[in-house]
SEKEVEX-325242 format. One record per residue: chain; z, y, x of N, C-alpha, C in turn; residue in one letter. Coordinates in steps of 0.1 Angstrom, whole numbers. Atoms other than C-alpha are relative to their C-alpha. Layout:
<rs>
R  doke    n.z    n.y    n.x   ca.z   ca.y   ca.x    c.z    c.y    c.x  lumnu
R     A      Z      Y      X      Z      Y      X      Z      Y      X      a
...
</rs>
This chain:
<rs>
R  doke    n.z    n.y    n.x   ca.z   ca.y   ca.x    c.z    c.y    c.x  lumnu
R     A     -7     -8     11     53     65    150     12     -8     -3      m
R     A    -12      6      3     89     58    143      2      0    -16      d
R     A     -1      0     15     92     46    106     13      6     -5      p
R     A    -13     -5      4    129     57    105      0     15     -3      n
R     A      0    -15      2    119     94    106     -9      4    -12      n
R     A      9     -3     12     94     92     76      9      4    -12      l
R     A     -5     -3     13    102    108     43    -11     -5    -10      i
R     A     10      7      8     85     87     16      3      3    -15      l
R     A      0     -1     14     78     97    -20    -12     -7     -6      i
R     A     11      7      6     57     73    -41     -4      6    -13      s
R     A      5     -5     13     35     86    -69     -4    -11     -9      v
R     A      4     11      9     30     52    -84      9    -12      2      d
R     A     -9     12      1     58     28    -92      1     -3    -15      d
R     A     -1      4     14     67     11   -125     14     -4     -4      h
R     A    -13      4      6     96      3   -148     -3    -12     -9      i
R     A      0     10     10    101    -30   -166     11      4    -10      a
R     A    -10     -7      8    118    -11   -194     11     -9     -6      e
R     A    -11      8      5    152    -24   -204      0     -1    -15      p
R     A      1      3     15    156    -39   -239      7     10     -9      a
R     A     -8     -9      9    181    -13   -251     -5     14      1      d
R     A      4    -13     -4    160     17   -241     -1     10    -12      m
R     A      2     -9     12    154     30   -277     13      3     -8      f
R     A    -12      0      8    190     26   -290      6     14     -2      e
R     A     -6    -14      1    201     62   -282     -9     11     -3      s
R     A     10    -11      1    169     80   -288     -8      0    -13      h
R     A      7      1     12    156     69   -322      9      4    -11      v
R     A     -8     -4     11    170     86   -353      4    -12     -9      p
R     A     -5     12      7    191     62   -374    -10     -5    -11      e
R     A      8      4     11    167     62   -404    -13     -7      5      k
R     A     13      6     -5    138     50   -381      3    -12      9      y
R     A     -3     11    -10    156     24   -360     -6    -13     -4      k
R     A      5     13      4    143     -4   -381    -15     -2      5      k
R     A     13      1     -5    108      5   -368     -2      0     15      y
R     A      1     -2    -14    117      8   -332     -5    -13      7      a
R     A      4     11     -8    101    -15   -306     12     -8      4      p
R     A    -11      9     -4    122    -45   -296     -5    -12      9      k
R     A      3     12     -8    124    -75   -273      3    -12     -8      v
R     A     -3     12      7    121   -109   -289     -3    -12     10      i
R     A      2     12     -8    121   -144   -274     -9    -10     -8      t
R     A      9      9      8     91   -166   -284      3    -15      2      d
R     A     -2     14      0     88   -203   -288      0     -7     13      e
R     A      1      5    -14     81   -208   -251     12      5      9      n
R     A    -11     -6     -7    113   -189   -241     -3     12      7      g
R     A      4    -13     -7     94   -158   -229      6     11     -8      r
R     A     -4    -13      6    109   -124   -236    -12      9     -1      e
R     A     12     -9      1     83   -100   -249      4     12    -10      k
R     A     -2    -12      9     82    -65   -264    -10     -1    -12      w
R     A      9     -2     12     68    -60   -299      3     13     -6      v
R     A     -1    -12      7     61    -29   -318     -6     -3    -14      y
R     A      5      6     13     59    -41   -354     -8    -12      2      g
R     A      9     12     -3     30    -65   -353     -7      0     13      a
R     A      8     -2    -12     17    -52   -320      8     -6     12      l
R     A     -6      5    -12     25    -72   -288      0     10     11      p
R     A      1     -9    -12     35    -53   -257     -6     -8     11      g
R     A      7      6    -11     20    -60   -223      9    -10      7      r
R     A     -7     11     -7     30    -91   -203      5      6     13      n
R     A     -6     -5    -12     53    -85   -173     -7     -7     12      l
R     A      7      8    -10     41   -113   -149      0      7     14      g
R     A      2     -6    -13     27    -98   -117      5     14      1      l
R     A     -5    -13      0     41    -65   -127     15      1      4      n
R     A    -15      0     -3     77    -75   -117      3    -11     10      a
R     A     -2     11    -10     76    -96    -85      6      5     13      v
R     A     -6     -6    -12     94    -73    -60     10    -10      6      a
R     A    -10      8     -7    113    -93    -34     -3    -15      0      g
R     A      3     14      1     97   -126    -43    -11     -4     11      k
R     A     10      5     -9     77   -147    -17    -13     -2     -9      p
R     A     12      0      8     40   -147    -28     -2    -14     -6      r
R     A      1     13      7     43   -184    -36      7     -1    -13      e
R     A     -8     -1     13     66   -174    -64     -5     11     -9      n
R     A      6    -10      9     43   -148    -80     -4     -7    -13      y
R     A      2      7     12     44   -159   -116     -6      9    -11      n
R     A      6     -7     11     19   -145   -141      8     -3    -13      v
R     A     -7      5     12     39   -165   -167     15      5     -1      d
R     A    -14     -5      0     72   -147   -158      1     12    -10      a
R     A     -2    -10     10     83   -127   -188     14      1     -5      s
R     A    -14     -1      3    121   -127   -187      7      9     10      r
R     A     -7     -9     -8    145   -102   -174      7     -7     11      y
R     A     -7      7    -10    164   -129   -156     -9     -7     10      d
R     A     10      5    -10    132   -138   -137     -5     11      9      e
R     A      4    -11     -9    130   -105   -119     13      6      6      m
R     A    -12     -6     -6    154    -85    -97      4     12     -9      r
R     A     -5    -11      9    176    -59   -116     -6     13      3      p
R     A      6    -13     -3    159    -30    -98    -13      3     -8      g
R     A     12     -2      8    129    -36   -120      3      8    -13      c
R     A     -4     -6     13    148    -24   -151     13      8     -1      y
R     A    -13     -7      0    182    -10   -141     -2     12     10      n
R     A      2    -12     -8    180     26   -127      9      0     12      v
R     A    -10     -1    -11    211     23   -105     -4    -11     11      h
R     A      5     10    -10    198     -9    -89    -14      4      6      e
R     A     12     -5     -5    164      7    -86      2      9     12      r
R     A     -3    -10    -11    178     35    -65      6     -8     13      v
R     A     -5      8    -11    196      9    -43    -12     -7      7      r
R     A     12      6     -6    163     -9    -38     -9     11      7      d
R     A      8    -10     -7    146     24    -30      7      4     13      m
R     A     -7     -2    -13    173     30     -4     -3    -11     10      n
R     A      2     11     -9    168     -4     11    -14      0      5      a
R     A     13     -1     -4    131      3     12     -3     13      7      g
R     A      2    -13     -7    136     37     28     -8     10     -8      g
R     A      9     -8      9    119     54     -2      9     11     -7      q
R     A     -8    -11      5    132     89    -12     -3      1    -15      l
R     A      3     -4     14    113     95    -45    -10     -9     -6      g
R     A      8      9      8     94     77    -72     -5      6    -13      s
R     A      5     -3     13     71     85   -101     -3    -14     -6      l
R     A      1     13      7     73     56   -126     -8      0    -12      n
R     A      9      1     12     46     46   -150      6    -11     -9      f
R     A     -5     10     10     54     26   -182     -6    -14      3      p
R     A      5     13     -2     48    -11   -184     -4     -6    -13      n
R     A      3      8     11     51    -29   -217     -9      8    -10      w
R     A      8     -9      9     35      1   -236    -15      0      4      t
R     A     13     -3     -6      4     -1   -215      1     12      9      g
R     A     -2    -11    -10     -1     23   -186     -2     14     -5      f
R     A      1    -13      6    -11     51   -208      7      1    -14      s
R     A     -7      1     13     12     42   -237     -8     -5    -12      g
R     A      9      5     10    -15     24   -256      7     -6    -12      q
R     A     -7      7     11      8      2   -277      7     10    -10      v
R     A     -7    -10      9     29     31   -290    -10      9     -8      l
R     A     10     -8      7     -3     49   -300     -8     -8    -11      n
R     A      8      9      8    -17     19   -319      6     -4    -13      e
R     A     -7      4     13      9     16   -347     -7      7    -12      g
R     A      8     -5     12     -4     22   -382      5     13     -6      p
R     A     -5    -12      5     19     51   -390      1     11     10      d
R     A      0    -10    -10     12     83   -370     14      6      2      p
R     A    -14     -6     -1     47     98   -378      9     -9      8      k
R     A     -9      9     -7     65     67   -366     -4     -1     15      i
R     A      5      0    -14     42     65   -335      6     12      8      n
R     A     -4    -12     -6     51    101   -327     15     -1      3      d
R     A    -15      1     -2     89     94   -331      3     -9     12      i
R     A     -2     10    -11     87     64   -308     -4      5     14      m
R     A      5     -6    -13     67     82   -281     10     10      5      i
R     A    -10    -10     -4     92    110   -281     13     -7      5      k
R     A    -11      7     -4    120     85   -279     -1     -6     14      a
R     A      3      5    -13    104     68   -250      1     11     11      y
R     A     -1    -11    -10    100    101   -232     14      5      2      n
R     A    -13     -5     -2    135    112   -238      8    -10      8      d
R     A     -7     10     -8    148     79   -225     -4      1     15      w
R     A      5     -1    -14    126     82   -194      4     12      7      h
R     A     -3    -12     -6    132    118   -187     16      2      2      v
R     A    -14     -3      0    169    120   -196      9    -11      6      d
R     A     -9     11     -5    183     85   -188     -5     -5     14      e
R     A      5      6    -12    160     71   -161     -2     11     11      w
R     A      1    -10    -11    148    101   -141     12     10      1      a
R     A    -11    -10      0    177    123   -152     13     -6      7      g
R     A    -11      5     -7    202     99   -137      1      3     14      a
R     A      1     -3    -14    190    107   -103    -12     10      2      y
R     A     11    -10     -1    170    140   -103     -5      2     14      p
R     A      4     -1    -14    168    139    -65     -9    -11      4      d
R     A      7     12     -3    150    106    -67    -13     -3     -8      r
R     A     11      4      9    126    105    -96     -8     12     -5      f
R     A      9     -9      6     95    124   -107     -3     -5    -14      i
R     A      2      5     13     95    121   -145    -15      0     -4      p
R     A     13      2      5     63    109   -162      0     -4    -15      c
R     A      0      2     14     56    111   -199    -12     -7     -6      g
R     A     11      6      8     35     94   -225     -4     10    -11      i
R     A      5     -9     11     14    113   -251     -4     -7    -12      l
R     A      6      5     12      6    108   -287    -15      3     -1      p
R     A     14     -4     -2    -31    108   -279     -8     -2    -13      v
R     A      8      1     12    -41     98   -314     -1     13     -8      f
R     A      0    -13      6    -35    134   -324      1     11     11      d
R     A      0    -10    -12    -45    162   -300     10     11     -2      i
R     A    -10    -11      2    -22    188   -316     14     -5      4      d
R     A    -13      5     -4      8    165   -312      1     -3     15      r
R     A      0      2    -14     -3    157   -277      3     13      8      a
R     A     -2    -13     -7     -4    193   -267     15      4     -2      v
R     A    -14     -3      2     30    199   -283     10     -8      9      a
R     A     -9      8     -9     45    170   -263     -1      4     14      e
R     A      1     -5    -14     31    183   -230      9     12      2      v
R     A     -8    -12     -1     48    216   -237     15     -4     -1      k
R     A    -14      4      1     81    199   -248      5     -7     13      r
R     A     -4      7    -13     81    177   -216      1     10     11      l
R     A      0    -10    -10     73    207   -194     13      7      0      a
R     A    -13     -7      2    104    224   -208     12     -9      5      n
R     A    -11      9     -5    124    193   -198     -2     -3     15      k
R     A      2      2    -14    110    195   -163     -9    -11      4      g
R     A      9     11     -3     84    168   -166    -15      6      1      c
R     A     13     -6     -3     50    178   -151    -10    -11      4      h
R     A     10     12     -2     33    143   -149     -1     -7    -14      a
R     A      3      6     13     16    128   -180     -9    -11      3      i
R     A      9     11     -1      0     94   -181    -11      1    -11      t
R     A     11     -2      9    -35     96   -196    -10    -11      2      f
R     A      9     12     -2    -62     70   -201    -11      3     10      s
R     A     12     -2     -9    -88     65   -174    -13      1     -7      e
R     A     12     -2      8   -113     63   -202      4     -1    -14      n
R     A     -5      1     14   -101     72   -237    -10     -5     -9      p
R     A     10      5     10   -134     63   -253      0    -15     -1      s
R     A     -2     14      1   -127     27   -245     12     -4     -8      m
R     A    -11      2      9    -96     30   -266     -3      5    -14      l
R     A      4     -4     14   -116     42   -296      2     15     -2      g
R     A     -3    -14      1   -109     79   -289    -12      8      6      m
R     A     11     -8     -6   -132    108   -280     -1     -1     15      p
R     A      1      0    -14   -146    108   -245      5     13      6      s
R     A     -5    -13     -7   -135    134   -219    -11     10      0      i
R     A     11    -10      0   -170    150   -223     -2      6    -14      h
R     A      2     -4     13   -167    155   -260      5     14     -4      s
R     A     -6    -12      3   -147    187   -259     13     -1     -8      g
R     A    -12      2      8   -120    171   -281     13      2      8      a
R     A    -12     -1     -8    -95    171   -252      2     14      6      w
R     A     -2    -13     -6   -100    207   -243     13      7     -2      d
R     A    -14     -6      1    -67    219   -258     10     -6      9      p
R     A     -9      7     -9    -49    193   -238     -2      4     14      l
R     A      4     -5    -14    -68    202   -206      5     14      3      f
R     A     -4    -14     -1    -61    239   -212     15      1      2      a
R     A    -14     -1     -1    -24    233   -217      5     -5     14      t
R     A     -4      6    -13    -20    211   -186     -4     10     12      c
R     A      4     -9    -10    -40    236   -166      9     12      1      s
R     A     -9    -12      0    -17    265   -177     14     -4      5      d
R     A    -14      3     -4     15    246   -171      1     -7     13      l
R     A     -1      8    -13      6    228   -139      4    -14     -2      g
R     A     -3     14      3     10    194   -155    -12     -9      4      t
R     A     10      9     -5     -9    166   -138     -3    -11    -11      v
R     A      4     11      8    -28    141   -160     -3    -12      9      l
R     A      0     12     -9    -24    107   -144     -8    -11     -6      c
R     A      9     11      6    -52     81   -150      3    -12      8      c
R     A     -3     12     -7    -37     48   -140    -10    -11     -2      h
R     A      8     12      1    -58     18   -132      4     -9    -12      l
R     A     -3      9     12    -60     -3   -164      5      7    -12      g
R     A     -5     -8     11    -50     25   -187    -11      2    -11      s
R     A     10      0     11    -82     20   -208     -1    -13     -7      s
R     A     -1     13      6    -73    -16   -217    -14     -7      0      s
R     A     13      6     -1   -108    -26   -206      0    -10     11      r
R     A      1     11    -11   -119    -56   -185    -12      3      9      s
R     A     11     -1     -9   -141    -58   -155    -10    -11     -3      i
R     A     11      9      4   -175    -75   -160     -2    -10     11      d
R     A      3     11     -9   -175   -108   -142      0    -13     -7      f
R     A      1     13      6   -180   -145   -150     14     -4     -5      s
R     A    -13      4      6   -152   -158   -173      6    -12      8      t
R     A     -5     11     -7   -150   -189   -151      1      3     15      d
R     A     -1     -4    -14   -149   -170   -118     15     -3      5      a
R     A    -13      2     -6   -120   -177    -94      9     12     -3      p
R     A    -10    -10      4    -88   -157   -102     -1     12     10      v
R     A      0    -10    -10    -92   -137    -70    -12     10     -2      s
R     A     11     -9      3   -125   -122    -82      5     13     -7      v
R     A     -5    -11      8   -108   -100   -108      9      9      8      g
R     A    -10     -8     -8    -80    -90    -84     -7      8     10      l
R     A      8     -8    -10   -106    -79    -58     -7     11     -6      t
R     A      9    -10      6   -127    -59    -82      8     10     -8      l
R     A     -8     -8      9    -98    -41    -99     -3     15      2      s
R     A      2    -14     -2   -106     -7    -83    -13      5     -7      s
R     A     12     -4      7   -140     -7   -101      3      9    -12      i
R     A     -4     -8     11   -122      7   -131      2     15      4      l
R     A     -3    -13     -5   -111     37   -111    -13      7      5      t
R     A     13     -5     -5   -146     41    -96     -7      7    -12      t
R     A      7     -5     11   -160     47   -131      7     13     -4      s
R     A     -7    -12      3   -133     73   -138     -3     11      9      t
R     A      4    -10    -10   -140     92   -106    -14      6     -3      l
R     A     14     -5      2   -177     94   -113     -1      8    -12      v
R     A      0     -8     12   -172    106   -148      6     14      2      e
R     A     -7    -12     -2   -148    132   -137     -8     10      9      l
R     A      7     -9     -9   -169    147   -109    -13      6     -7      v
R     A     11     -5      8   -198    151   -134      4      7    -13      w
R     A     -5     -6     12   -176    165   -162     -3     15      1      a
R     A      4    -14      1   -185    200   -173     11     10     -4      d
R     A    -11     -8      5   -150    213   -182      8      7     11      f
R     A     -8     -5    -11   -137    222   -147      0     15      0      w
R     A      1    -15      0   -149    258   -149      9      7    -10      e
R     A     -8     -5     11   -130    263   -181     15     -2      3      r
R     A    -14      3     -3    -97    249   -167      2     -1     15      f
R     A      0     -1    -15    -96    260   -130     12     -6      6      p
R     A    -12      5     -6    -60    248   -125      3    -14     -4      n
R     A     -2     13      4    -64    214   -140     -1    -10     11      l
R     A      0     11    -10    -55    184   -118      1    -13     -7      r
R     A      0     13      6    -62    148   -127      1    -10     12      i
R     A     -3     10    -10    -48    119   -107     -6    -13     -2      s
R     A      5     13      1    -65     86   -100     11     -9      7      l
R     A    -12      7     -5    -36     61    -96     -3    -15      1      t
R     A      0     14     -3    -35     27    -80    -14     -6      2      e
R     A     14      5     -3    -73     25    -72     -4      0     14      g
R     A      3     -2    -15    -71     31    -34    -10     11      1      d
R     A      8    -11     -3    -94     55    -17    -12     -2      9      i
R     A     10      3    -10   -116     38      9    -14      1     -5      g
R     A     14      0      6   -146     36    -15     -4     14     -5      w
R     A      4    -12      6   -145     72    -27    -10      8      8      i
R     A     11     -8     -7   -166     89      1    -14     -5     -3      p
R     A     13      5      3   -195     66     -6     -5      6    -14      y
R     A      5     -4     13   -196     75    -43     -1     15     -1      f
R     A      2    -14     -1   -192    112    -35    -14      3      6      l
R     A     13     -2     -6   -222    109    -12    -11     -3    -10      w
R     A     10      4     10   -241     91    -40     -2     10    -10      r
R     A      0    -11     10   -232    118    -65     -8     12      6      a
R     A      7    -11     -6   -244    145    -41    -15     -3      1      e
R     A     14      4      0   -276    125    -36     -7      1    -13      h
R     A      6      0     14   -282    122    -73     -2     15     -4      v
R     A      2    -14      3   -277    160    -77    -12      6      7      q
R     A     11     -6     -8   -301    168    -49    -14     -5     -5      e
R     A     13      6      4   -328    144    -61     -4      1    -15      r
R     A      3      1     14   -325    146    -99      4     12     -8      h
R     A     -5    -12      8   -310    180   -109    -12      7     -6      s
R     A     12     -7      6   -346    192   -115     -2     -4    -14      g
R     A      2      4     14   -347    172   -147     13     -2     -8      w
R     A    -12      2      7   -310    165   -154      6     13     -4      t
R     A     -4    -14      3   -303    203   -153     16      1      1      k
R     A    -15     -1     -1   -266    196   -143      4     13      8      h
R     A     -4    -12     -7   -250    229   -134     15      0      3      d
R     A    -14      1     -4   -217    229   -115      7     14     -1      f
R     A     -7    -13      1   -210    266   -121      6      5     12      g
R     A     -6     -6    -12   -185    280    -97      3    -11     10      i
R     A     -1     11    -10   -183    246    -80    -13     -3      6      n
R     A     13      2     -7   -209    237    -54     -6    -13     -3      s
R     A      5     13      2   -212    201    -64     11    -10     -2      g
R     A    -10     10      3   -195    168    -70     12     -1     10      p
R     A    -10      1    -10   -176    168    -37     10     12     -1      t
R     A     -8    -12      2   -163    203    -44      9     -2    -11      d
R     A     -9      4     12   -150    192    -78     11     -9      4      v
R     A    -10      9     -5   -133    163    -62     11      6      8      f
R     A    -10     -5     -9   -116    182    -35      9     11     -6      k
R     A     -8    -10      6   -104    209    -58      9     -5    -11      k
R     A     -7      3     13    -92    190    -89      5    -14      0      h
R     A     -3     14      2    -88    152    -83     10     -4     11      i
R     A    -10      5     -8    -57    137    -68     -2    -15      1      l
R     A      2     15     -1    -57    101    -54     11     -5     10      c
R     A    -10      6     -7    -33     77    -38     -3    -14      5      c
R     A      2     13     -5    -31     45    -18     13     -6      6      f
R     A    -12      7     -5     -6     19     -6     -2     -2     15      i
R     A      2      4    -14    -20      5     26    -15     -1      4      n
R     A     15      0     -1    -57     14     27     -5      5     13      d
R     A      4     -5    -13    -67     15     63    -14      6      1      r
R     A     14     -6      0   -104     22     55      1     14     -5      i
R     A     -1    -14      5    -94     53     35      6      9     11      g
R     A     -6     -8    -11    -72     65     64    -10      3     11      v
R     A     10     -3    -10   -101     62     88    -10     11     -5      k
R     A     10     -9      5   -122     84     65      7     13     -5      l
R     A     -7    -11      6    -96    112     59     -8     13      1      l
R     A      8    -13     -1   -121    139     71     -8      2    -13      d
R     A      8     -1     12   -139    132     38      8      5    -12      e
R     A     -9     -4     11   -109    142     17      6     14      2      f
R     A     -9    -11     -1    -88    172      9     14     -6      2      n
R     A    -12      7     -3    -56    160     25     12      6     -8      v
R     A    -10     -6      9    -36    184      2      1     -7    -13      d
R     A      0      7     13    -45    161    -27      1    -15      2      n
R     A     -2     15     -3    -37    127    -11     15     -3      0      l
R     A    -13      5      2     -6    107    -18      2    -14      5      f
R     A     -4     14     -3     12     76     -7      7     -6    -12      w
R     A     -7      7     11     24     50    -32      6    -13      5      e
R     A     -7     12     -3     47     20    -30     -4    -11    -10      s
R     A      4      9     11     37      3    -64     11    -10     -3      d
R     A    -11      8      4     72    -12    -68      0     -1    -15      y
R     A     -2     13     -6     76    -38    -83    -12     -9     -2      p
R     A     12      7      2     40    -48    -86     -4     -9     12      h
R     A      3     10    -10     24    -76    -66     -8      6     12      s
R     A      7     -7    -11      3    -51    -45     10      8      8      d
R     A    -10     -9     -6     35    -33    -36      4     -3     15      g
R     A     -3      2    -14     47    -28      0     15     -1      2      s
R     A    -15      1     -1     85    -29     -7      4    -14      5      w
R     A     -9    -10     -5    108    -34     12     -4      5     14      p
R     A      5     -4    -14     87    -29     44    -10     12     -1      k
R     A      9    -11      1     69      2     32      0     10     12      s
R     A      0     -9    -12     81     24     61     -7     -5     12      p
R     A      7      6    -11     69      0     87    -15     -1     -2      e
R     A     15      0      3     35     -4     70     -6     14      1      a
R     A      6    -13      0     31     33     66      0      6     14      a
R     A      0     -4    -14     41     40    102    -12     -5      8      a
R     A     12      6     -6     14     16    114    -13      6     -5      e
R     A     12     -6      6    -11     30     90     -3     14      5      l
R     A      1    -15     -4     -5     67    100      1      2     14      f
R     A     -2     -2    -15      0     61    137    -12      8      6      d
R     A     10     -7     -6    -20     87    156     -5     12     -8      g
R     A      4    -12      8    -25    112    127      9     11      3      l
R     A     -9    -11     -2    -12    147    130     12      0     -9      p
R     A    -13      0      8     24    151    119     -1      7    -13      e
R     A      1     -8     12     15    177     94     -7     -8    -11      e
R     A      7      8     10    -10    154     77      8    -11     -6      t
R     A     -9     11      5     15    125     75     10      6    -10      v
R     A    -10     -6      8     41    148     60     -6      4    -14      a
R     A      7     -3     13     16    160     33     -2    -12     -8      k
R     A      3     12      8      6    125     23     12     -7     -4      i
R     A    -12      8      3     40    109     24     10      7    -10      t
R     A    -10     -6      9     60    136      5     -3     15     -4      h
R     A      2    -14      3     49    173      6     -9      2    -12      l
R     A     10     -1     11     19    169    -17      6     -4    -13      n
R     A     -7      5     13     40    150    -43      9     11     -5      a
R     A     -9    -10      3     66    177    -42     -7     12     -6      m
R     A      8    -12      5     40    205    -47     -6     -3    -14      h
R     A      8      2     12     18    190    -74      9     -4    -12      h
R     A     -8      5     11     46    174    -95     12      9     -2      y
R     A    -11    -10      2     70    204    -91     13     -7      1      q
R     A    -12      8     -3     96    181    -76      7      4     13      f
R     A     -6     -5    -12    122    193    -52     13     -7      3      d
R     A    -12      7     -4    146    167    -38      9      7     10      p
R     A     -7     -7    -11    156    190    -10     10     10     -7      f
R     A    -10     -8      7    175    211    -37     13     -8     -2      a
R     A    -12      9      2    199    181    -39      5     -6     13      y
R     A     -5      6    -13    200    167     -4     -9      6     11      r
R     A      7     -5    -11    190    180     30    -11     -9      5      s
R     A     10      9     -5    158    167     46      5    -11      9      p
R     A     -6     10     -9    179    149     72      5    -12     -8      k
R     A     -5     11      8    194    128     43    -11     -7     -8      k
R     A     12      5      7    159    120     30     -8    -10      8      c
R     A      8      8     -9    146    100     59      2    -15     -3      t
R     A     -2     14      2    141     63     59     13     -5      6      v
R     A    -12      4     -6    170     58     83     12      4     -8      a
R     A    -12     -5      8    194     79     62      1     -8    -13      a
R     A     -1      7     13    185     62     29      4    -15      2      l
R     A     -4     14     -2    188     27     43     14     -2      4      r
R     A    -14      0     -3    222     36     56      9      1    -12      a
R     A     -8     -2     12    233     44     21      2    -13     -8      e
R     A     -1     13      7    227      8      8     -3    -11      9      s
R     A      2     11     -9    230    -16     37      2    -14     -5      p
R     A     -3     13      5    242    -44     15    -11     -6     -9      d
R     A     10      5      9    211    -48     -6     -8    -12      6      v
R     A      8     11     -3    195    -82     -4    -14      1     -5      d
R     A     13     -3      5    158    -76     -5     -8    -13     -4      v
R     A      7     12      5    150   -112    -13      4     -2    -15      r
R     A     -2      3     14    146   -122    -50      0    -15     -2      t
R     A     -1     15      0    158   -157    -57     -4     -6    -13      y
R     A      4      6     13    150   -161    -94    -15     -2     -1      v
R     A     14      3      2    117   -175   -106     -2    -14      5      g
R     A      4     13     -3     98   -206    -96    -12      0      8      r
R     A     12      0     -8     70   -217    -73    -12      1    -10      p
R     A     12     -2      8     36   -207    -88     -7    -14     -2      a
R     A      8     12      3     16   -235   -105    -11      2     -9      d
R     A     11     -2      9    -12   -241   -129      3      8    -12      e
R     A     -4     -8     12      7   -224   -157     -4     15      3      r
R     A      3    -14     -3      1   -191   -139    -15      3      0      d
R     A     15     -2     -1    -36   -195   -131     -6     -2    -14      t
R     A      5      2     13    -42   -209   -166      2     12     -9      n
R     A     -3    -12      9    -24   -180   -183     -9     12      4      l
R     A      9    -11     -5    -44   -155   -161    -14     -2     -6      w
R     A     14      2      5    -77   -171   -171      0      2    -15      k
R     A      0     -2     14    -67   -172   -207      1     14     -4      n
R     A     -2    -14      3    -56   -136   -207    -13      7      3      m
R     A     13     -6     -3    -89   -126   -190    -10     -3    -10      t
R     A     10      4     10   -110   -145   -214      2      6    -14      t
R     A     -3     -6     13    -92   -132   -245     -3     15      1      q
R     A      2    -15     -1    -93    -96   -232    -15      3      0      h
R     A     15     -2      1   -131    -99   -226     -5     -1    -14      k
R     A      4      2     14   -136   -112   -261      3     11     -9      q
R     A     -4    -12      8   -116    -84   -276     -7     12      3      e
R     A      6    -13     -3   -132    -56   -257    -15     -1     -2      t
R     A     15      1      2   -168    -70   -260     -3     -1    -15      q
R     A      3      3     14   -165    -78   -297     -6     12     -7      a
R     A      5    -11      7   -170    -42   -310    -15      3      5      p
R     A     13     -3     -4   -201    -38   -288    -10    -10     -5      a
R     A      8     10      5   -215    -71   -300     -3      3    -15      l
R     A      2     -2     14   -210    -62   -336     -9     12     -3      s
R     A      9    -12      1   -227    -28   -331    -14     -4      3      k
R     A     14      4     -3   -257    -45   -315     -7     -8    -10      s
R     A      5      8     11   -261    -67   -345     -4      9    -12      r
</rs>
């Protein structure tokens, strides 16, 4: 397969949001409450929303760096390439990587906008979430409508406000919303409670996809606190496994037949096993669990109709494509994260998809993204100008090496371990207090 002929749209990339993002979108009387970037005593730049700290950048902004320079401790804009936070440089990086389109998730807010939802004043939270969305839709995605699939954040602390924001965003052409992989872990109602039904109904009616990004529940994986760093990195998809299993057993699908929920950045090779396991559970235990799938025939049917999933370079998943609905599969780049394939994404994808039918490759690499997210880059440029070869020719001068940063050392592993330990303590504390 010739990588030059591919058309690539990634449904999972990220923004290291620029420090001035709120300046043009927050009303004057509320600007004093707007999130901002500060520099701490260690020289790190970090986002704060009042007293709430934003998420660390670290491994979320390493595009172009050799792996020896992956710094968990990197939290300054001058320690990453400009394409992480500057939309014009991002497009140039996309060109250099042969990538036509990109759906970008938030970073400092948490992957489902957790930080902006946790402020003490609901009115201010709502204003800041709308400001974030207006910046993202109008300035970031709007600067290049042929290159970006806009993705919004919701005020999930209030279901009525969340529904209103989905409708407002849809009117702006945004049909992707980031939602928590497990809202109950954020202290909100579970997906099984019925509390989210108005949101599910609205998304079903408007064709808006709810995107459950890995890590969007702010929970940690259960493993030893003194385990090697690589243990947590290896187990990361377990969070998405839990989301999948809860979704295939959810009882709301019959009520919202057009609802689509995406599992983002969790890979796919593990999914067929858990679908088999769910089918086995239904066959062996439905006599007493009494689970009724209604118009759906079982867990696999629910999955194939309603759940979207994506992968970067998952060769196991590609070997098991017969177990999936290929109309609901997507490719992702994950720029600028440490798992990302930029700038050699086309070469990696060509090797991964070699031997597959051309129609299947086209669906996974771009057609499915265009359909589900109501995104039409061909309205702006001909398909011939969307290929890897054509895009790379647009920015031949881009240096794909990132020179800023430093060799990784004990600061990075120590910070990772400290972050993991602190996060476990914070997430386990409520459970411990309840058990007492």
